C-alpha positions in Angstrom: -22.4 17.8 39.3 -23.2 19.8 36.2 -21.5 20.8 32.9 -21.5 20.8 29.4 -19.4 18.7 27.3 -16.5 20.0 25.3 -15.2 17.3 24.0 -15.7 13.4 23.7 -13.1 10.9 24.6 -12.5 7.8 23.0 -10.0 4.2 23.1 -7.6 3.6 20.8 -10.2 1.0 19.3 -12.5 4.3 19.2 -15.1 2.8 21.7 -16.3 6.3 23.5 -15.3 6.1 27.2 -16.0 9.7 28.9 -16.4 12.9 28.5 -15.0 16.6 29.1 -16.6 19.1 30.9 -16.6 22.5 30.3 -14.4 23.0 34.1 -12.0 20.3 32.4 -13.4 17.9 34.7 -12.8 14.3 33.1 -16.1 11.9 33.8 -15.2 8.5 32.6 -17.4 5.3 32.1 -17.1 1.9 30.4 -16.8 1.1 26.6 -20.3 -0.3 26.7 -22.1 2.6 28.2 -20.4 5.0 25.2 -21.9 2.9 22.5 -25.4 3.1 24.2 -25.3 6.8 24.8 -23.2 8.0 22.1 -25.8 9.7 20.1 -26.9 11.1 23.6 -23.7 12.6 24.3 -22.9 15.8 22.0 -20.2 18.6 22.4 -22.2 21.0 23.5 -25.3 19.1 26.5 -25.5 19.7 29.2 -25.2 16.6 31.6 -25.2 15.9 35.4 -23.5 13.5 36.4 -22.7 11.6 40.1 -19.4 9.9 40.1 -16.7 8.8 42.8 -13.4 9.9 42.1 -10.8 8.0 40.3 -7.5 7.5 41.9 -4.7 6.6 40.0 -3.3 2.9 40.1 0.2 2.4 40.6 2.9 2.9 38.3 0.3 5.3 36.9 1.1 9.2 36.4 -1.4 12.5 35.7 0.3 14.6 33.7 -1.7 17.4 34.8 -4.4 18.0 37.6 -7.3 17.5 35.6 -10.7 15.4 37.6 -10.7 12.2 36.1 -13.9 11.2 38.2 -15.8 7.1 37.7 -19.1 8.3 36.8 -21.9 6.4 38.4 -25.0 7.9 36.7 -26.0 10.4 34.1 -28.5 12.8 32.9 -29.2 14.2 29.5 -32.2 15.8 28.6 -33.5 15.0 32.0 -33.8 11.5 31.5 -31.0 10.1 34.1 -28.5 6.3 32.9 -27.1 4.0 35.4 -23.5 4.2 34.0 -21.3 1.7 36.3 
């Protein structure tokens, strides 16, 4: 998939945990990946990604139909990063 970053997603400790693309798809990754790529992941940047659909866990509910995907790799400005 490919898309333009429309928002960065942070957790309660201000760790970068994912990005939202212009089509509202959410790409999630571990906090150490967010720290390593934080300077490269900017709103407006186009990225390519490979990702797996994230299933809801027991007791978890989604308030919307936005796809949330677990990122396996991100390509930013032609450079591929493995994010697993």
